[in-house]
N, C-alpha and C positions, 0 to 999 in steps of 0.2 A: 334098425339098430339095435344091437344085442347089449343090454346093460347087465347081464349076469356076471356077478364077480368072477374072476379067475384066480388061480393059484399064483404063486410068485414064479413058477416056471412058465406060465402060460400054456400049459398042455391041457389040463382037465378044468373045465369050469366048475365054480362052486354052485351048488343049489341053494336057494333061500334057507332051506334047513340047515345045511353046513355053515352058511354064513352065520346064522342066529346062533348055532352052536359055539362057534370060534367067539362070538361076542360075548355070549354068556360066560364062557369059560375065562376069558379075559377078565371080565368083572368079578366073578365069582373067587379067581386066583386072589385078587386083592383082599377080598374078605377073609379068606382061608388064611393068608398070611398074617392077618391082624389076630387071628384065634389065640395063639400061645401068649401073645403079648397081653391080650384082654385077660387072660387067665392069671399071668403073672402080676399085672397091676391091679386087679380088681380088689378093692378094699383097702389098697396101699395109698400112701401119701406121695404125690408128685408136685414139687414146687417148680413153678414157672416164674422165670425174670423176664418181664415185658419191657422191651426196649427198642432203640434204634428205629429203622424206617417204618418198622410195623406200627409205631406210634402215630406217625404223621401222614400216611398213605391211608385214604379212605378204605379202599377195598381190602389192604391188609389189615387194618382195625376190625373190619367187619368180619373178615376171615379167622382172626384169632379169637374174637368173642365167640363164634361158631364152634372152633376147636374146644374151647372151655366147656361149653355146654355138652358137645359129644362125649368128651372124657368124663364129665360129670356123670351123664346118663349111663355110661358104661360101667359105672361103679367105682371110678377113681376118685379119691379125695383130693381135689385140686385147690392149691394156694397160689395166688399170683402176687408176686412182689414186682413193683415198678418204679423205675426213676422217671426222667423226664427232661434230659439233657437238651434236645432240640427246643423243646418249649421253654425252658429256663432261659437259654442263650437268647431266644427271640424276645422274650420278655424284657430281659436285661438290656437289649438293644433299644427296645422301645422306650424304656426310660432313662436311657443314657449312661448306663453302667456297663463299663468294660468286662468282658470275660476273660479270665486268666488261668491257664492249666499248668500244673508242674506235676511231672511224673505222671500223667495220665489222669490227675485229680483236679478238680475245680478249686481254685482258691476262693474261699467264702468268707467275706466280711459280714458285719451285721446288716447292713443295707442288702447285701445279696441273699443273706439267709432270708430275709423277710419275703423276697421274691420267690426263693426256693420253695419255702413253705406255702406260700399262696398258689403257686402253680402246681405243685405236686397234689396237694390235698384238695384244693379248690377247683382245679381244672382237669389234670390228667386223670386222677383217680375217680372223679365223678363221672367224666366222659366214658371210661372203662366199664364202670358199674352200669351206667345207662346202656350202653350197647349189649353187655350180657343179659340184662334184665329185659331187653327185648324179646327174649326168649323164655322168659318165665322169673318168677321172684327168687332168683338164686344168690347174686352177687351182694356183698356187704362191704362197704369201704370203710378202712380205718388205717391209722399210721401208727408208728411207734409210741407216740403220745398217748394213745388210747389204752387205758388201764396199765399204762408203762408196759406195753407189749414188748418192747425192748428198749434197753438203755444204752448209752455209749459214752465213751471217754474220747477226749480229743486226741487226734493223731495228726502227725506230719508226713512227710515223705522225704526221701534222700535222692537227690539229682546230682549226678558226677561227684559223689562223695560229700555233697554239701547237704546239711540238714535244712529243710524248707518248713516253715510255718504255713499251714493251709488255713488257719483261721477257725472258722466255725464248721470244721470237718471231724467226723467221728469214726471210730471203730466200734462195731458192737461189743459191748461188755457183758450183758445178760439178756437172755430170751425168756420170757414168760408165757408158755404156751397155752395156758389154760383158756384165755379169750378165743384163740384159733381153734383149739380143740372143741370148745363149746360150740362154734359156729359150724365146724365139720359135723359134729354130731346131729346137729340140727338140720343138715342136708344143704348148707350153704356154701358158697365159694368165696373166702375172704379176699379181698382186693387191698393190698397193703402198700401205703405210700412210705419211701425208704427216708423218713427224718425220725429222730429219737430225742428224748430229753437228755441232758447230759449230767453225768454223775462225776464227782471227784475221786481221788485216789482212795477215799474212804467209803465210797458207794454212796455218798450223799447227794441228793439232786441239788444242782446249782441254779436252777432257775432258767438256764439256756436251754436252747434247741439246736441240735447239730444236723449237718447234711451227711447222709450215709450214702457212700457207694452202692448203687442197688445191686450190683452183682455180689459185693460182699454181705449186704443185707440178706439177700436171698439164700447165700449159702449158710449164714448163720441160723436162719430160720429152719432150713432144711435140716440142719444139725440138731436143732432143738426138738423138732418134730419127728425125728428118727426116720426122715422120708427115704422112700425107696429110690427115687431119683430127682435130680435137679436139672433142669432145662434152661439155658440162658440164651434169649435172642439178641442177636447183634447184627451189625451190617456187613460182615464178611462171611465167606464160606466155612470157616473155622479157624483152627490154629495151623500155622504153616512153620515148617522146619526153617525155611529160608526165604522169609518174605522180602520183595514182592514176587518171588518165583511161585506162581499159582500152582504148578506141578508139585509143590513140595507140601501139599495139604495133607494133614494128618487124619485119617478118618477114625483111628482108635490108637490110645496110648495108655500104658500103665503109669500110674501115679508117680512111681520113682523115677521113671524116663522123663516125665514132664518136669519133675522137681529139678532134674540136672540141667534141663533147657531153659530153666526161668531167666538166669541172668542175660541170655542172648536175645530174649524177646523184644520188641518194640514197646514203648512206653504205654501206648494204649492197651496192649494186649496183656500187660503184666497184672493189673487188677483182676482181669477175668481168669487168668490162669490160677492166680492166688484163690480166687474164689472156688474154682473147680477143685483145687488140691485141698483147700480147707474142708471142703464138703466131703470128699472121700475119706479124707485122713480121720475124720470125725464118725465115719460109720456109714455114710450114704454109699450106697453099692455103685452108682454109676452118676456121672455128672457130664453133661453135654453142651457144647456152645454150637448153636446152629444158626442158619443163615435166615433171619426174619424177613427177608426180601422176597421170601417164596412163599406163597399162599399156602396155608395150611401145613407149614413146615413142622409144627409142633405135633401133629398127628402123624406125619411121616417119621419123626423121630421116635415117638412112643409106640407105634403100631406096625412098624416095619422092620425087618431084619437088618437091612442094611444102614437105615437111619439117613440123617443129613448132618453135615458138620463134623465135628470132633468129638467123640466120647471119651471120657477119662474114666478108667476103672480102677477099683481098689486092686492093689498087688494080688491079693487072694481071690479076686472075683472070678467065678467060674460061669 
């Protein structure tokens, strides 16, 4: 039996050397494609919003942690911001508290806020820090409460023209980047939970803590840090022009075009689109929403030309 590989035409068999060359060329092509992106992002800040299925699947969690180390060792200054929707919902169900969402946002009373705080800081953040630090002493966990990293004011939402009170839910009011900058200068990877102390209309602390949508928190931190790129992991392929038509996936879109589409998006997509727009409006060059169900999706987005998901670019981006 002749096991010599053949060409696709079946006419000329490939020699072992030819087969080795093809295999090496395919592998090296991946590395060469990454080169210009490594040059662009080296020394720059990239903010990653960690969420969705990547938070609850063991293989995806490990892959995400490895991606953060890869980027760090490639010279990128990585900042991770995380929510914890699935874990929060599971814990609320366990203690007998119903989960309610309005306009894509979780309604958060005082009891729910206690669970949110416990899960984000004590469970999700610690788990991710531990996974990253299996590769070395890089990650440091923190939240908006630490050194008042970011503060927030209460926000509601509007559903069908009606103003909705969301309770202990906030929008980022101010970001103090000094703590993050110190960690980045020390060669660390900040891992930030999306809760923050509340301030009133005069900027005074109220003593309450608010739940912040992680997409919006990541965008605010990216703005404050003047990040080169914001990447948000989610459980869909990207933004769609006409959901649920999967053929309407948008690979790349200018900020002005997305802004015009905003009212037509589904409730769950609106906070993500607002976060992407807020980031690029504030100076972040590009912001991407990618499918976190794909292993190493972050590396594909950062180090390949095509990327994955939907990338929103500033109108003046070249």
